[in-house]
Backbone bond lengths (Angstrom), bond angles and torsions (degrees), N, CA, C in turn:
res aa  C-N    CA-C-N  psi(-1)  N-CA   C-N-CA  omega(-1)  CA-C   N-CA-C  phi
1 X - - - 1.455 - - 1.527 109.08 -
2 X 1.283 113.72 141.25 1.458 118.55 -177.44 1.526 109.84 -83.13
3 X 1.311 115.66 155.11 1.473 119.02 178.91 1.527 112.69 -63.18
4 X 1.335 117.51 -29.96 1.458 119.37 178.82 1.528 110.88 -66.63
5 X 1.322 116.11 -39.61 1.468 120.94 178.90 1.535 110.81 -66.26
6 X 1.327 116.95 -45.27 1.467 120.76 178.09 1.529 111.09 -63.73
7 X 1.313 116.87 -37.14 1.463 120.71 177.62 1.523 111.64 -64.86
8 X 1.329 115.91 -40.86 1.469 119.80 178.69 1.528 110.67 -67.00
9 X 1.328 117.86 -40.43 1.468 121.35 177.97 1.520 110.34 -65.44
10 X 1.331 116.90 -43.58 1.462 121.02 178.38 1.526 110.94 -62.01
11 X 1.337 115.97 -44.36 1.465 120.02 178.53 1.530 110.82 -62.01
12 X 1.322 117.23 -41.26 1.469 121.12 178.56 1.522 111.73 -63.38
13 X 1.326 116.61 -43.23 1.469 119.87 178.51 1.526 111.89 -64.13
14 X 1.315 116.81 -42.49 1.470 120.63 178.56 1.526 109.92 -64.50
15 X 1.328 117.06 -41.58 1.469 120.41 178.92 1.522 110.64 -61.95
16 X 1.335 117.16 -42.06 1.466 120.46 178.99 1.524 110.48 -66.29
17 X 1.324 116.99 -43.18 1.465 120.25 -179.71 1.524 112.54 -65.37
18 X 1.311 118.06 -28.91 1.460 120.98 179.23 1.523 111.20 -86.22
19 X 1.324 117.38 -44.73 1.464 120.34 -174.72 1.518 113.15 -77.37
20 X 1.321 118.25 -30.72 1.457 120.41 179.86 1.532 111.96 -61.52
21 X 1.333 120.21 -49.47 1.468 118.40 176.57 1.525 113.13 -64.89
22 X 1.328 117.33 -33.22 1.461 119.25 179.01 1.522 111.21 -64.97
23 X 1.316 117.96 -27.64 1.452 121.56 177.21 1.525 111.49 -93.30
24 X 1.329 117.12 -40.98 1.456 121.77 -172.21 1.524 112.63 -72.71
25 X 1.303 118.72 -42.55 1.467 121.63 -176.59 1.535 111.64 -62.56
26 X 1.332 120.37 -49.73 1.472 118.62 177.08 1.523 112.94 -63.54
27 X 1.333 117.69 -34.58 1.459 121.15 179.18 1.524 110.65 -64.20
28 X 1.324 117.64 -46.22 1.460 121.17 179.54 1.526 111.69 -68.27
29 X 1.329 116.65 -36.33 1.468 120.29 178.20 1.531 110.05 -65.65
30 X 1.316 117.50 -40.79 1.458 121.71 179.27 1.531 110.73 -64.48
31 X 1.327 117.31 -41.24 1.464 120.70 177.67 1.524 111.29 -63.42
32 X 1.338 117.24 -40.68 1.464 120.69 178.73 1.518 110.64 -64.56
33 X 1.329 117.52 -42.36 1.462 121.06 178.21 1.518 111.55 -63.82
34 X 1.333 116.77 -38.52 1.466 119.83 178.17 1.525 111.18 -65.83
35 X 1.331 117.66 -40.37 1.465 120.79 177.00 1.524 111.28 -63.28
36 X 1.339 116.97 -42.55 1.461 120.49 178.18 1.523 111.21 -63.88
37 X 1.316 117.02 -38.89 1.457 120.75 179.35 1.530 111.26 -67.65
38 X 1.331 117.60 -39.97 1.461 120.73 176.49 1.526 111.09 -64.09
39 X 1.324 116.94 -40.16 1.464 120.41 178.39 1.523 110.68 -65.58
40 X 1.329 117.09 -41.62 1.462 120.52 178.32 1.521 110.66 -64.49
41 X 1.327 117.67 -39.52 1.457 121.34 178.41 1.524 110.61 -63.76
42 X 1.321 116.79 -41.58 1.466 120.76 178.67 1.533 110.71 -63.61
43 X 1.334 116.30 -43.23 1.470 119.37 178.86 1.522 111.04 -66.31
44 X 1.334 117.02 -38.60 1.455 121.15 179.58 1.530 111.04 -62.85
45 X 1.345 116.54 -45.18 1.461 119.74 178.89 1.526 111.47 -64.16
46 X 1.333 116.97 -40.49 1.462 120.81 178.17 1.526 110.46 -63.65
47 X 1.328 117.04 -42.47 1.464 121.05 -179.70 1.531 110.74 -66.29
48 X 1.326 117.43 -42.13 1.466 119.86 179.04 1.521 111.56 -64.34
49 X 1.321 116.50 -37.54 1.457 120.93 179.84 1.534 110.77 -63.26
50 X 1.327 116.54 -31.80 1.466 120.51 -177.92 1.529 112.75 -105.50
51 X 1.320 116.20 17.56 1.461 122.28 173.63 1.527 112.62 58.03
52 X 1.307 115.97 46.20 1.467 121.29 175.32 1.520 107.68 -139.94
53 X 1.318 118.44 -160.04 1.453 120.73 -175.87 1.522 110.54 -144.09
54 X 1.324 115.22 166.07 1.463 121.82 177.64 1.517 107.31 -82.43
55 X 1.308 115.50 125.57 1.471 120.59 179.99 1.520 109.34 -94.75
56 X 1.319 115.60 149.90 1.455 121.43 -179.73 1.519 108.17 -130.05
57 X 1.319 116.69 119.32 1.460 121.34 176.83 1.514 108.68 -128.88
58 X 1.312 116.52 110.89 1.464 124.17 179.68 1.529 111.55 51.54
59 X 1.318 116.18 43.40 1.450 121.37 177.19 1.514 115.07 84.96
60 X 1.329 118.02 -3.32 1.460 122.04 178.03 1.518 107.72 -97.58
61 X 1.333 116.25 116.03 1.462 120.48 -179.46 1.516 109.09 -97.03
62 X 1.340 115.72 132.78 1.452 120.30 -178.70 1.514 110.27 -151.27
63 X 1.341 115.77 163.35 1.460 122.82 178.83 1.515 107.41 -129.63
64 X 1.336 115.80 135.07 1.459 122.11 174.30 1.518 107.25 -120.08
65 X 1.335 116.64 126.88 1.466 121.89 -177.67 1.516 108.09 -132.28
66 X 1.331 115.74 135.94 1.452 120.93 174.20 1.513 108.27 -96.96
67 X 1.316 116.00 113.69 1.456 121.51 179.88 1.509 110.39 -108.98
68 X 1.310 115.84 -171.66 1.466 119.89 -178.64 1.528 111.49 -69.73
69 X 1.333 118.55 -25.09 1.467 121.21 177.91 1.523 112.60 -95.77
70 X 1.306 119.15 4.90 1.459 122.04 -178.34 1.518 110.43 117.70
71 X 1.321 115.20 -163.05 1.460 120.25 -176.97 1.523 110.72 -76.26
72 X 1.330 115.21 142.20 1.462 122.88 173.28 1.520 106.44 -119.89
73 X 1.322 116.39 137.86 1.456 122.06 -176.80 1.517 108.99 -121.24
74 X 1.341 115.88 135.32 1.459 121.05 177.97 1.519 108.06 -126.23
75 X 1.322 114.90 130.42 1.459 122.18 -179.44 1.517 107.98 -137.26
76 X 1.302 117.13 123.42 1.455 120.40 178.42 1.518 113.98 64.04
77 X 1.332 116.86 29.78 1.457 120.40 178.80 1.512 114.35 82.71
78 X 1.334 117.75 5.03 1.462 121.07 -179.61 1.521 109.33 -128.49
79 X 1.334 115.22 147.15 1.450 119.78 175.27 1.520 109.03 -73.72
80 X 1.315 115.61 132.96 1.466 121.10 -178.75 1.517 109.01 -131.61
81 X 1.317 115.62 167.39 1.460 120.47 176.35 1.526 109.24 -79.98
82 X 1.317 115.14 167.05 1.462 119.99 178.76 1.524 110.55 -63.17
83 X 1.320 116.50 -37.65 1.467 121.05 -179.33 1.529 111.28 -65.14
84 X 1.337 116.32 -39.85 1.468 120.37 179.22 1.523 110.78 -66.31
85 X 1.336 116.32 -41.42 1.466 119.89 177.97 1.524 110.54 -66.21
86 X 1.315 116.58 -39.95 1.468 120.33 179.43 1.523 110.54 -65.20
87 X 1.326 116.91 -36.54 1.468 120.33 177.63 1.526 110.29 -66.19
88 X 1.345 117.29 -38.61 1.463 121.16 179.68 1.530 111.07 -68.47
89 X 1.333 116.57 -37.00 1.464 119.93 178.77 1.520 111.40 -76.14
90 X 1.305 116.29 -28.20 1.458 121.41 -174.78 1.517 108.78 108.87
91 X 1.307 116.64 131.92 1.467 121.27 -176.23 1.527 111.57 -57.73
92 X 1.324 117.07 -33.31 1.461 120.44 -177.96 1.525 112.59 -75.60
93 X 1.334 117.93 -9.81 1.464 121.65 -178.33 1.519 112.08 -104.66
94 X 1.315 117.17 33.88 1.459 120.06 179.33 1.526 110.98 -65.30
95 X 1.331 116.56 -25.46 1.469 119.26 179.81 1.527 111.42 -63.02
96 X 1.325 118.00 -30.43 1.467 121.43 177.21 1.525 109.64 -65.16
97 X 1.321 116.24 -43.88 1.455 120.71 179.27 1.526 110.89 -68.49
98 X 1.324 117.22 -39.75 1.468 120.17 177.87 1.522 111.03 -64.31
99 X 1.334 116.81 -37.25 1.465 120.29 177.65 1.524 110.56 -64.97
100 X 1.339 117.01 -42.99 1.464 120.56 178.98 1.528 110.60 -64.35
101 X 1.331 117.34 -41.17 1.461 120.25 178.30 1.520 110.75 -65.75
102 X 1.332 117.04 -38.05 1.461 120.44 177.65 1.515 112.43 -63.97
103 X 1.332 116.11 -42.25 1.467 119.73 178.75 1.517 111.00 -64.90
104 X 1.326 117.50 -39.28 1.455 120.29 179.82 1.517 112.15 -71.42
105 X 1.323 117.19 -33.70 1.465 119.14 -177.85 1.526 111.89 -73.93
106 X 1.321 117.97 -16.09 1.461 119.61 177.63 1.526 111.45 -69.19
107 X 1.333 116.44 -31.73 1.463 118.33 -178.14 1.520 111.73 -90.73
108 X 1.320 118.28 -25.76 1.455 121.34 179.68 1.507 111.14 79.80
109 X 1.318 116.50 170.32 1.470 119.25 -179.34 1.521 111.47 -68.87
110 X 1.304 114.91 151.49 1.458 120.84 179.90 1.529 107.96 -77.08
111 X 1.318 115.86 121.12 1.462 121.60 178.59 1.526 108.48 -101.20
112 X 1.289 116.34 122.71 1.455 120.02 177.38 1.508 108.51 -98.54
113 X 1.290 116.27 118.01 1.456 121.49 178.71 1.520 109.01 -106.81
114 X 1.288 114.99 121.66 1.459 118.89 177.34 1.521 108.74 -101.11
115 X 1.300 115.13 131.22 1.455 119.44 178.42 1.520 108.72 -115.53
116 X 1.282 115.24 146.90 1.455 119.01 177.37 1.536 108.33 -112.07
117 X 1.301 116.60 150.03 1.469 118.79 -179.67 1.530 110.40 -65.66
118 X 1.316 115.47 144.33 1.472 121.22 -177.10 1.498 112.83 -75.29
């Protein structure tokens, strides 16, 4: 193989190694931000539907709702168990979750009453 050919191959490999991260990293970051935004939108709509709000604790966004079957927890746009939410908040921060449950239990579950015309 000639030195010119090896030089061209080396230059091509270096160009790929430099340009690929310059394109790939922003693309992956943008996709992650879009997923986070979709999850936040889903939590926001769920919270508005149940007359509450999205809570933020140290960058962890979550929703606690008291329904007819008990508390429902949403984390990252998905329904999770209380244990999973507590693990995400940190075991030592159970008081944050207890405070949110206390605030939600003061209003009680949303009762929808349908009336028909007489």
